[in-house]
Each structure stands twice: as C-alpha cells, then as structure tokens.
C-alpha angles and dihedrals in degrees: 000000000000092000092049088056089050094051093050090046090051090048091050092051091047093050094048091047092050090050091048092053087045089055093049091056094053096083089055092050089049090052090052091051091049092053091051091048092052090055091058112090117228093250089063096060113098121238108262131210106205113204118195114182109203133195139156129016107280111168090222095058098085096057093038095054092045088053088057088051092055099063119143089222116131102233126007135141114214117213119191111198128196128175094231137018096234103050120111090253090057091052088052091052090055091051090050093049091061089067097031106034090171089070110100121217118214122188105208101185122222121319115238106178104024144030111299089237090055090049092049091049094051092049086051091052090050091056094057102022095114095043103047136073093187132035119215121191120196135172117238101232104062127086116237129205115232091254096048096104091049091053092048096045097038097092090046093049090054094045091242093125143006095212129039136173141192128192139205141248126215117231107202114217092191138029098236113140095243093048093050091045091053092050090049092052092051089048092052090053093049092050089050090052088055090064106085096222088057100041113126139152119285113205094216091068118010136134137193137174119256090242092054091048088060100034095056095040095241093164092055092047098049092043090067102032137086097225138028111213103040093045094050091043090055090052094047092048091055090049093046092239111151126224118219115225111216105199091189092058088080119151121201125226122199114214128182134157089004114190124231097230091050090052093047094048089051091050091047091057094046091053096042095049088059092045094056102033105026108024096170091057089046089058092046087051091054090051090050089051090053091052090048098047105040101057098057091043094052091042090057090053090049095052090044088051089052091056090050092042097242100108121076121251090243092053092050092046092050092047089054091046091051090051089053091048092049091048091053092050094047088050087060089050091051089054089063092067123089096231129052113244137181110283092211092055090042092052091048092047088059090064091044089053092050092049092050093049093052090050092048093046093053089048090054096056097081095028120127100169141040126224114214131161094342095315130106114211115200102210134204133191116323092012097293113160115238099174140001117212123186112222098201 
C-alpha cells in the first residue's frame, strides 16, 4: 500500500511539473503567433461577427464588454445578445450603445430546447450571418487586450485551422482562500488546454469560419444542447477535426472576495458539462482527481503516524520529500500569475481546490440536470436538453 501511495505521489508531481513547464512555454508561443499576425496585411483578415451573450448583473460586465469593443481588428461587427429586453444585462447594453453605437443589441427571447447561452449565440449568428466570414464567441465578464481578436482569428485568417480557441486567467485581487483556489482551478484548466491531446473549445473565447459552422451543423447541435463548447468539442473529436489553441487570445478575469457557493456552482457546471457531453474525459477527470486527492491524505496519515511512532522512518522521510517537491512545483505555478501572492496561502489553496473538486465530482455521479442562471436543465445523453425549468 505504501508503494502504491508513493507511485501516485510521484505521478502527481510529474503531472503538475509537466503542466508548469507547458505554462512557461505559452508566452513564447503567443509571441510567435503575434509575429505571424503582424505579417498579415489588413485586407487578408476575414470579416468577423463577434457574438457576446450577456446575462445577469455582474459588476465586471461593463468594462469587459467595452474591452471587446476596442479591438484593433480591421473589420468586425459586435452583437450583444440578451434573453429579454428588460433584464439588467439589457439595460447595460443600452448604456454601452451610447458610447459604441455600432454595437448591435439582439433580444433572443427564452430558450425552450437548449441552453439559454446557446440560444442567444444562435440569434447573434443570425444577425450577422450574411456579413461575416468568421464567427467569434466571447463571454461578457473577462477583460480583453486590444489584440485579443487578432490572436484568436489569426489561424483562421491564414487557413491553418477552421476552429480556434483562447482561454482566460484569473487575477486575484485578494489572498482569501476561495479566491486563490478559484484562480488555481482556472489555471489548471488553462494548462490542460495547452496540452494538444486535451485542447478543446472554450465558449468564452472561440472562433470558427462560417463554412465550418455550416459544414459541421453547429446550429442544429446547439439548438438541442445545454452547452456550446463541450458539445461542439465532442463532435469535432469524433470527426478528427483539430482545434487550434491561441495562447495570445488570453482574457483576464478579476476575482476578489470570491464566495464559496459561487465557486462550487461554477465547478459543478464544468464537471457536469463533461459528464453529459464528453463522458470519457469526465472519467479521466475523476482519475486525475483521485491522483490529486490520495497523496496528500495519505501523507498526512504518514506524518501523524511518525508523531505517534507508528510510521517507519523511510515513510516519513519520503512524505516530507514529497511535500518539498510539491512546494517547488506549486511555486512554479504561482509564477504563471500576473500578481505576486503569498506562497503559504497559495499552497493551502491547492488542497482547498482538491477537496472542492472531490466533493463536486461525487455530487456529479447521480446528477441528471444542470442549474445555470436561474434555470434548471434536465439533460439527456450527449447534453441534449429534455426539459427547462425556471427556478424563480
């Protein structure tokens, strides 16, 4: 049993180290993309329809959407989509239009057979379908740099790919445990995205050509599904169609005083989307959670046994060595963030994140529905929506 723990502990360190090195290579990949983009004249860039589904009243939304409207991209049509005309997000759109009258507001109406975000995105596509060569889909709560869209569309402009994706990074504005654990979870997902075998579309920053949108029947898929990115990624994987990761298409998410129930709800959705749309990856995710959770738990028992003189000296020494190795690797992870944060808090947040993931994963086992923005989606195989229930 001890050597099984040692094997899992070594595997965990190896995995985290490989991901850390992968993350360290991302800036160089982004610079190479930037150089290729600069070599492309403006008249070679395709016309983009940028669709931004909006919902809720997140205080970050105004600045985030405005950053999307300030892109240094030659030709693009921004479409801001809300479900109704009288929700808080719709009021915000009208305020934004005073400064950016070229931004179009589309009211999608309530979704009946799919996720509301899918429905909003499809209505946005319908508004620009005849004008755009490329569709870009963005979330409304992440800050974008002015060259974000060039990075995201670059591989499509050169014909290198039909689908591309970016991702986001959380910038903690405090050192509270939940905020740091949330930042760590997003960082883990970003680093997994950078491994080619795990690269898939992320709905907060993804692009596709209009031809690919039609060829792969994206409209039909989204019109029946609970989520956009996982459902389409599953289809593309079955067809062997690659997704190009664009490291420079990196959005920034400010997080401060993050609440535990908000973090858990977000993580619930991430796990459930995989369960319904990509079950094999969901199983692999469970194995990764096992690899993450068992070593620290067993190490704690070994060290406790050392204090009680029931663990061998070799076991205690290896447990301490493992903790040192994990600390070094998490220090590398901390260096991937924009701001300097307390290493002790960062180290402890890692275990908080592992504990939350284990809880969420076990909760996902019997789950048959997903709660999102006040709606409960009863979901069938492949993420197909069977029923939509309003919670309030």
